[in-house]
C-alpha positions as CSV (number, residue, x, y, z in Angstrom):
1,X,-6.5,-18.8,7.4
2,X,-8.9,-19.6,5.0
3,X,-9.6,-17.2,1.8
4,X,-11.8,-17.9,-1.2
5,X,-12.4,-16.9,-4.5
6,X,-14.2,-17.3,-7.7
7,X,-12.9,-16.3,-11.4
8,X,-15.1,-16.3,-13.9
9,X,-13.4,-15.9,-17.2
10,X,-15.8,-16.0,-19.9
11,X,-14.1,-19.0,-21.5
12,X,-15.0,-23.1,-22.3
13,X,-14.3,-24.9,-19.4
14,X,-12.1,-27.4,-21.6
15,X,-10.1,-23.8,-22.6
16,X,-9.8,-23.6,-18.9
17,X,-8.6,-26.5,-17.3
18,X,-5.7,-26.9,-20.4
19,X,-4.3,-23.7,-19.6
20,X,-4.6,-24.7,-15.4
21,X,-2.6,-27.5,-16.5
22,X,0.3,-25.3,-18.0
23,X,2.2,-25.0,-14.7
24,X,4.9,-22.5,-15.6
25,X,1.4,-20.3,-17.1
26,X,-0.3,-20.6,-14.1
27,X,2.7,-19.8,-12.1
28,X,3.2,-16.6,-13.9
29,X,0.1,-15.5,-13.3
30,X,1.3,-15.1,-9.2
31,X,2.8,-11.8,-8.8
32,X,5.9,-12.3,-7.1
33,X,6.1,-15.8,-8.1
34,X,8.9,-18.3,-9.8
35,X,9.0,-21.3,-10.4
36,X,12.0,-23.5,-9.9
37,X,12.8,-27.7,-11.4
38,X,10.6,-29.9,-11.7
39,X,11.4,-32.3,-9.8
40,X,8.9,-35.2,-11.3
41,X,5.5,-36.4,-10.2
42,X,4.0,-32.6,-10.0
43,X,6.8,-31.5,-7.7
44,X,8.2,-28.4,-8.7
45,X,10.8,-26.0,-6.7
46,X,10.3,-22.2,-6.4
47,X,9.8,-19.5,-4.5
48,X,8.2,-16.3,-3.9
49,X,9.0,-12.8,-3.3
50,X,7.4,-10.5,-0.8
51,X,7.8,-6.6,0.1
52,X,6.5,-5.6,3.1
53,X,7.4,-1.3,3.1
54,X,11.4,-1.9,3.8
55,X,11.2,-4.9,4.4
56,X,11.5,-8.0,2.1
57,X,10.7,-12.0,2.4
58,X,12.0,-14.6,-0.3
59,X,10.4,-17.4,0.6
60,X,11.8,-20.5,-0.9
61,X,10.5,-24.0,-0.8
62,X,8.7,-27.0,-2.8
63,X,5.0,-28.0,-3.8
64,X,3.1,-30.2,-5.1
65,X,0.4,-30.0,-7.6
66,X,-2.3,-32.4,-8.0
67,X,-4.9,-32.8,-10.5
68,X,-7.7,-34.7,-11.2
69,X,-9.4,-34.8,-15.1
70,X,-12.1,-36.5,-14.2
71,X,-13.8,-33.9,-11.6
72,X,-11.6,-30.4,-12.9
73,X,-10.1,-30.1,-9.6
74,X,-6.9,-29.7,-8.1
75,X,-4.7,-29.1,-5.3
76,X,-1.4,-26.9,-5.0
77,X,0.8,-27.9,-1.5
78,X,3.3,-25.7,-0.5
79,X,5.9,-24.9,2.1
80,X,8.7,-22.5,2.4
81,X,11.4,-20.3,4.8
82,X,12.5,-17.1,4.2
83,X,16.4,-17.9,5.2
84,X,17.4,-14.7,6.3
85,X,14.2,-13.2,8.4
86,X,13.4,-17.3,9.4
87,X,9.5,-16.3,8.7
88,X,7.8,-20.2,7.5
89,X,4.7,-20.2,5.2
90,X,2.9,-23.3,4.3
91,X,0.2,-22.9,2.1
92,X,-2.7,-25.5,0.5
93,X,-4.2,-24.4,-2.2
94,X,-7.7,-26.2,-3.8
95,X,-9.2,-25.6,-6.9
96,X,-12.2,-26.9,-9.2
97,X,-13.6,-25.4,-12.5
98,X,-16.9,-25.7,-13.3
99,X,-19.7,-24.8,-16.5
100,X,-21.4,-21.9,-16.0
101,X,-23.7,-19.7,-18.0
102,X,-21.1,-17.3,-19.6
103,X,-18.6,-19.5,-19.7
104,X,-16.2,-21.7,-16.7
105,X,-15.2,-20.7,-13.4
106,X,-12.7,-21.5,-11.2
107,X,-13.6,-21.5,-7.2
108,X,-10.2,-21.4,-5.6
109,X,-9.5,-21.8,-1.5
110,X,-6.3,-21.4,0.1
111,X,-5.9,-22.2,3.9
112,X,-2.6,-20.1,4.8
113,X,-0.6,-21.2,7.9
114,X,2.7,-18.1,8.6
115,X,5.5,-18.4,11.1
116,X,8.3,-16.0,12.7
117,X,7.9,-12.6,12.0
118,X,5.7,-12.4,8.9
119,X,3.1,-14.2,11.0
120,X,3.2,-10.4,12.9
121,X,0.7,-8.4,10.8
122,X,-1.9,-11.4,11.1
123,X,-2.0,-11.0,13.9
124,X,-3.8,-7.7,13.1
125,X,-6.2,-9.5,10.7
126,X,-4.4,-7.7,7.6
127,X,-3.2,-10.9,6.3
128,X,-6.4,-11.5,5.3
129,X,-6.4,-8.1,3.2
130,X,-2.9,-9.3,2.2
131,X,-4.2,-12.4,0.8
132,X,-7.5,-11.9,-0.2
133,X,-5.4,-9.1,-2.5
134,X,-3.2,-11.5,-4.0
135,X,-5.6,-13.7,-5.0
136,X,-7.4,-10.7,-6.9
137,X,-4.3,-10.0,-8.6
138,X,-3.5,-14.3,-9.5
139,X,-7.2,-13.6,-10.7
140,X,-7.1,-11.2,-13.2
141,X,-3.4,-12.3,-14.4
142,X,-5.5,-15.3,-14.7
143,X,-8.3,-14.1,-17.0
144,X,-5.5,-12.2,-18.9
145,X,-3.4,-15.1,-19.4
146,X,-6.8,-17.2,-20.9
147,X,-7.4,-13.9,-23.5
148,X,-3.9,-13.5,-24.6
149,X,-4.8,-17.5,-25.3
150,X,-7.4,-17.6,-26.9
151,X,-6.7,-14.4,-29.5
152,X,-3.4,-16.5,-30.3
153,X,-5.2,-19.3,-31.7
154,X,-7.8,-17.0,-32.9
155,X,-5.3,-15.0,-35.0
156,X,-7.4,-11.0,-33.5
157,X,-5.0,-8.5,-31.7
158,X,-2.8,-9.8,-29.1
159,X,-4.0,-8.6,-25.6
160,X,-1.3,-6.4,-23.5
161,X,1.4,-8.6,-21.8
162,X,1.2,-9.1,-18.3
163,X,3.3,-7.1,-16.3
164,X,6.3,-8.9,-15.0
165,X,6.4,-8.8,-11.3
166,X,9.7,-9.0,-8.7
167,X,7.5,-9.1,-5.9
168,X,4.4,-9.2,-4.2
169,X,4.0,-5.5,-2.1
170,X,2.1,-6.1,0.2
171,X,3.2,-3.1,2.4
172,X,0.9,-1.3,-0.3
173,X,-1.8,-3.8,0.0
174,X,-1.3,-3.3,4.3
175,X,-1.6,0.6,4.1
176,X,-4.8,0.8,1.7
177,X,-6.1,-2.1,4.2
178,X,-5.4,0.3,7.3
179,X,-6.8,3.3,5.5
180,X,-9.9,1.6,5.0
181,X,-10.0,0.8,8.7
182,X,-9.0,4.0,9.8
183,X,-12.1,5.1,7.2
184,X,-14.6,2.6,8.6
185,X,-13.7,3.7,11.9
186,X,-14.7,7.1,12.3
187,X,-17.8,6.5,10.3
188,X,-18.6,4.3,13.3
189,X,-17.3,6.9,15.2
190,X,-19.3,9.8,13.5
191,X,-22.5,8.2,12.9
192,X,-22.0,9.0,9.1
């Protein structure tokens, strides 16, 4: 499955590119993500905590971060497994920072593959909604962190802190998605 997202930062390209080189700061923007040890040469261990209703999964694995300063682009490749439930996840995310009117824009494209019990939600198409929400929450956290970093440098009053997220609540997203799909179905059924 492929998910694409565009983040309009309102910040200069150099500032955004510098921020994206700080792996711990970027991971802090991903709901449910935890950074483990650095393995060197752009490799890191980490985990992703996911909650779907009463079920929870902790995907543990490794990722590789590659950056190209000349093109202000990069990629993150990762794979992991939930040791309790047996689900496996692999993802490749690429990003590019470009200069546009009003500030830098970060274009993000992610290809996600699920196997095991978590893949069941992917069969209904709902996983696309979950992935989209995850990238939206990442985008908002990225905007907040960039604003926070900018105000710290300028001496302006600090932005509110980004809340810590112990896990990404996919169940909430699934419920919202199902409700919207149900509303759309009734609207089509009754011609509303």
